[in-house]
N, C-alpha and C positions, 0 to 999 in steps of 0.2 A: 336308635340308629335305623332300624327297619321301618319305623313309622315315618321318619324323615325321608328315607328313600322312596317309600310308597307314596307319600304326599307329593314329592318332587317329580317323580316319573310317571305315576299312574299305575293302575292295576295291571294292564297288559305288559308293559315294559318290565315291571317288577317280577311278574310271573315268568316271563320269557328269560330274563337274566338269571333268575334263581334256577330255572330248569337247565339252562346252558352251563352254569357253574356246577350243578349236580352231575351233568353228563361228563364234563371235563374231569371232575374228581373221580368218577367211575372209570373213565378211560385211563387216567393216570395210575390208578390202583391196578387195573388189568395189565397195563404195560409193564409196571414194576414187577408184578408177579410173573409175567411172562419172561422177563429178563432173568429173574432168579431161577425159574424152572429150567430155562434153556441152559443156564450155567451148571445146574445140578445134573442135567442129562449128559452133558459133555464132560463132566468131572473137571471143570475149569473154574477156578475161583478168582475171577477178575473183580476185585473189590472196587476198582476205579469206576467200572461201569455202573455199579450200584450207587456209588457216591454221586456220580454225575446224574443218574436218574432221579435221585432224591432231591438234589439241589437245583437242577435245571428242569423245570416243570414240563416243557414240551418234549424233552428227549424220549420218555417212555411212550408217549403217544405216537411220535414219529417212528420209533422203533417198531411199534405194533403195526402201524400202517405199512412199513417196509416188509415186515414178515408176512402180512396178509397178501401183499402184491407178489412176493416171492412164492408163497404157497399156491396162489392162483396160477402162476406161470408153470409150476411143477405139475399141476393137474392138467 
């Protein structure tokens, strides 16, 4: 599968897409852990938020961006 993708798209596109997928995965994990840590700090157990974060891939990334903007405004 990787060989077909590499042959069809070329080295640059294959490298760029692999890098972007890696970054999205890292941001997803960071957002998911941020949601869990925020719930533990508030002693709130919203299991629905964790379920949505696991099933809907962009939610933890958008949550993390929202928290970053909120923190910047507080500073």
